[in-house]
C-alpha positions, 0 to 999 in steps of 0.5 A: 538429820539423816536416818539411814540406820546408824546405831540402833535407830535404823529399821531396814527389814530388807536392805537390799530394797533401799533402792526400790521404794515400790518394792518396799510399798508392796511389802508393806501392803502384802504384811497388812492384808487381813481386812477387818470391818468396824461399826459403832465408830460414829461418836468420833472420827475414824482416827480416833477409833483407829487410835482407840483400837491401837491403844486397847487393843494392842492391834494397829489397824492400816489403810483405813476407809470408810464405805460411804453407803454403809458408813462401815470402817474397813481397814487391814492388819498383819495376819489372820491371828490379828484379825481373829484376836481384834474380833474378840474385842467386838462389844467394847465401848468406844465414845458411848457406843458399842464396837461391832468388829468383824473379819472382811474380805477383799473388794474383788473377792466376790467378783473374782471368785464368781467370775471362776465359776459363771460366764455372766456379770455379777451385776447382772446376775444379781439384777435378774435375781432381784427382779425375779424376787420382787412383788411390785404390787405388795412391795415385797422383796422376797430374800428367803432362803437364798443359799438354796436358790439354783441359779445362785448356787450355779453361779457360784455366790456360795462356793467358799466363804469369801463370796457368801460373806460378800453376797448380801452387801453386793445385793444391797448395792444393786438394790440401791441402784435399782430404787426399788420401792420396798415396804416389806423384806423377807430374810427367812431361813439364812442362818443369820446369827448377827446383822454383820452381813446385812448391816447395810440393808438399813441405808438402802431401806430406810423407810422399811415397815415389815421384815421378817427374819423366821427361821434364822439363828439370833440368840441375843437382842444385842445383835440388833444393837447396830440397827439402833436409830436405823430402822425408825419406820419398822412396823412389823417384826417377825422372829419366830424359829430364832432361839432368842423366842425358842420357848414361848413360856419362858419369862424372859421373853417379856424382857426381850420384848421390851429391848427390841420395842426400844431399838425399833421406836415405831414397832407395832407388831412382833411375832404376830403380837400387837405390842403398842397401841397404833393410835396412841404412837400415832398421836405421840409422833404427831408434831403437837403444832399446826405449823412449825415456824423458823422464827420466834420473837417475844415482841416486836422490839426484840425482833428488830434488836435480834435480827440486826445484831444476828445479820451483822455479827454473821457478816463479820463472822464469815469475813473477819472475826476480829472485828467481832471483839468489840462485842466482848468484854473481860468478863464475856465468855465464849465456849464450843462443843461437838455433838457427834452423836446427835440423833437423826433419821437416816435418809435414803440419799447417800448424802443423808448418812452423817456417820463420817463427818469429821470433826477434827478442827473442833474436838481439842477445844469441845466442851461437851460435858457428856464427854468430859469429866475433869473439872480442870478440862471443863474450866480450861475449855471456857474463853474468857475475855477478848484475847481467849475468845478470839484464840479460840475462834482463830482455831475454827475453820472459816465459813460461810452462812447463806443468811440472805441467799438461803434464809430458809436454812435458819430458825431463830428465837429471842427472848428478853433475859430480865436477869441480866436486862438483855436478850437471849438469842438462840439460832440454829442452821447450816453452814459451810466450811470454806477453809482451815483455821489460821491457827491450828496444831493437828497434834492437839488431835492425837491421844495415845501413844505414836509409833512408826505407823501413826500418820494422823499427824499429817493427814488433811482434815476434810472440811464439810457442810455442818449444822449448828446451835448457837445461843447469845446472851446480849446485854446493853453496853455504854453509848447504846452499844450491844454486849456479848456476855455469854456465847455457846456454840454446838457443832452437829452433823448436817442435819437440814432445816425440815424441823421449821419447815412449814411442811412440818416434821415428816409425817410417816403414815403409821397404817392400820393392820391389813383387813382391819375394819375402819373404827367408828368415829368417837363420839365427842364429849361435852360438859353435859356428857359428864356424870352428874356425881363428877360434875357435883364435885368440880366447878364449871371451870374445871368441868371444861378443862376436864372436857378439853383434856379429854378431847385432846388426850383421848383418856378415858374419864377416870385417868382424865381426872387423874391427869387434871388433878396433878396439874392442878387443873392447869390446862397447859400443864395437863398437856405437858404432863400428858406428853411426858406420861403417854408412853407409860400409860397402859391401853386401858388408860384410853377410850376404846 
């Protein structure tokens, strides 16, 4: 069939260009040359975000790409008017997050425009500037009032809106290449009203501890939402001289403080005021066990059964999934879900950033109940019986699990499951996607209206390493064989294996304030130290539990007794209840 433009179906804006494909391409690029940048799309794929914008905003974003260093989704719209209109949609909810939409600039704008005003290399100028502003002793990078720096002004960095908007991203890129050891940054006096221009700061300095934003123009807490879950080690933040804290007597300031604390989970000092108890926070964030173990089995028999099952199962899963069907019965069930919003701490290395993981092969069959509310869809995405289960297996990418060569990448817990006289096996780890699925229709991923500019159907989905959690309920079958009654698979971005390694969860030191005197060692309480009126109302066992609880939680006597009473004098329950309520306890609940 030919689409040469007969009747009303043809579309030829310039018939004279029919024989010049390159000229048509150039016209298409020129007509879509206004750049835009989008943050907050990480809950789904870039294509999903673009289709959402097309449906919701009625604006088509073309030539999209993801900056691997910052996670910014970049694209182009037709006209400046479309770019301005799209920016008015900034804050719209997509995949559980708020999109941050701003106008971008062309990639070569900074170097080209600066080059017209200076004879030196842009990288050399920025490198020299950074070295002049970096104090190695205090690990401080002073980026205050950069627009008034004589050298940068003379080189033309702030000669136009274009070069000004690209200055900080370029600066962060050079900082990353220099690999500076920075714990404190001063960004005061830069007339910042949002984080769009400095959005690349968290991936550049993910372990930043002190940040000054004095005398800028921040007026709303919402401006900091884009840094949520990113500066997870920030200890001190200074926002004095911003409209957000313009009136110290404003009662709304307390609400603002709480919102900022929510965004930065390790924040101790805000505007010079201590907002969290540092010692309590350190106890909460410390892993509660001496050494995490990658494996747990309720007994030796369960260990032998579980390890044999997992070893043989994944050998067939990677080689020939059809041979696994003997493990499933007509009533067996399998379902899969994508956890694209799995929390993680951004690593300082580029590969630690998981925002651009492509879940395209999984989304069409994902049964994530947080995203799917329709009862019909929830039921339809459960595969029951061998035929349905194998159909779903065939729609998943081929994989490789290095159980034998890299066992440290995997963790397993296994328990008896008396309800079905079986065992429960929970398996965690990482796998490599080696090939696309045997059966897959990419159109299943497409949602929303299609038009002549939609090309996602033909776009190749990238294969990558991913992490997973899988839960099997295995019951005994005839002739001593095992049957999988329930099989739940969760797919998420690659998260590593540090959670169960002997080195434990990274314990980032929460340093005491500078020049603070060391705290005197606390006295160790014992049963003999309890007041007589307390001992008179407790039996010896309760007295021992109370002392043990006081030692473990550092609560004062009043709150320690309350905790024990509410836990029915069960020490294990005391520990659980304390961990659940520690964040809400007042400061005077603890021994000073």
